N, C-alpha and C positions, 0 to 999 in steps of 0.2 A: 320636270322629270324627263320629257322627251329630249330636251337639250343636253341633259347629262348622258342619256343613252347615245345620242348622236356624237357627242364629244368623245365618249369612251370608244365608240366604234372607230372614229378617226385616229385615235391613239392605238388602235389594235389591242385594246384592253380585253383580257379574258376574265379577270377576277377583280370585282369591286368590293371594297371594304365599306362598312357602315359603322360609324361611331355615333352612338345615340344616347340620349338622356333616358333614364329609367321612366320618366313621366311620359315619354313618347314611344313606348314599346309598340303600341298598336300601329303607329305611323311608320315605324322602322320595319315592321313586318309587312305592311302594305308595299312599301318601297322595295323591300327585298323580293317580294312576289313579282312585282312589275319588272325588276331588273332580271330576275330568273327567267321570266317569260320572254324577255328580249335576248336570252341566250347567254347571260353572264353567270359565272360562279360567284357566290356571295359569302363573305365572312362578316359577321356583325358582332360588335362588342358594346355592351352596356357601360355606362359611366361608372357604375359601382363595382367594376371588375377588381378582383382582389379582396373585396369586402373588408377593407381596413376600418376598424372601429374609430369613430371620431375622437374617442378618449386617447388614442395613441398619439394624437397631435395636440393634446392638451386642452381639448374642448370639454368643458364641464357639462355635466348632465343637464343643469338648468339652462345652458346656452343652446341646447339642441332644439330642433323643430318640435320634437315630441319627447319631452323629458320622461325618463323612466323606460324608454324604448331603445332598442338597438338601432343605431344609425351608422351607415357606412359612409366614408368619404367618397367624393367623386375622384376619379383617377384618369384624367385625360392623357397623361403621359403613358400610363399603362395601356390605355386603348390604342395609342399610336404604336407602341411596342408590339402589342399582340397582333395588330393588323400587318405590321412589317414582317413579323415572324410567319404570318399566314401567307405572305407573298402577294398581297394586294397590289394592284397596279394603278388604281384610282380610288381615293377615299372620299366618301360622302358623309357630311356632318348633318345630323338631324337633332336639332334642339339642344346643343350643348350650351351651358351658361356662358355669359360674357366673361372672358378671362380664361375659362376652361377651353373654349374654342381656340383661343390664341395659343395656349400651351399645346393643344393637339396639333395645330398647324406647324408650330416650331419643331415638333418631334416626329411628325409624319415623314416617312421615307418616300412615300408616293405622293404625286400631286393630289391636292385635296380641294373640294368645293363644298358649298353649303346648299342643302336642299331646303332645310327649315331653320330659320333664325329664331332663337328663343325670345319670346316676348309674351309673358303671361298676361299682361294687361290687354293686348290686342289679339289674343288667341293665336300667337306666333305669326302675326302678320304685321311686322313693325312699320311697313310702308304706310299703313293706315294712319299712323300719327303724322306722317308727312302730308298725305292727301287731305287731312282735316286740320292742318296747321293754321288755316285761315278762319277756322270756326272752333270746334271742340277743343283742339289742342293748341289754340293760339297762345295759351299761357307759356308754352314751351319756347316761344319766340321772344318772350320778354326777358330783359336782362335781370339777373338775380343779384342781390347785394350781399349774399351770404357767402 
C-alpha cells in the first residue's frame, strides 16, 4: 500500500482509480480510506458494473453459480472505461479474476498496478503457493500428463 502511495506521489497523481471484485468490497473500501488519508481523490468501480445478466451472454440458469438467482457478469472493460471517464491517473486492481485483470489492463487508459491478486485458495496470497512449493504445494512442481 505504501509503495503505491509513494509511486503515485512520484507521478504527481491526484486521482487514483480502484477496480475491484464484488467479493473484496471491504478490502477496496479499506484501500480507498487509506489512499484518501494520503491525500488522493478516489474513484472505485466494482466488477459487476452495468449489471449485465448472465443470460444475455447465453449462460443457462443451471450453469450459474446459484441457479434460480439473478447473477450479473463481471465487466472489466466497463471498469476501465468508467475509470477513464472519471479521469483517474493511476488505477489499482483489487482481486479481479485471472483474465478479467488482463482485460482491465488492456483497456485501462491510466497506468495500472495490482494491490490484491485473486487467489481464493490462499486467501488472495498467491505467493504462499510458491513459498510452500517444497512442501504443501510440491504437487504443483510435478509434471502433469493430461
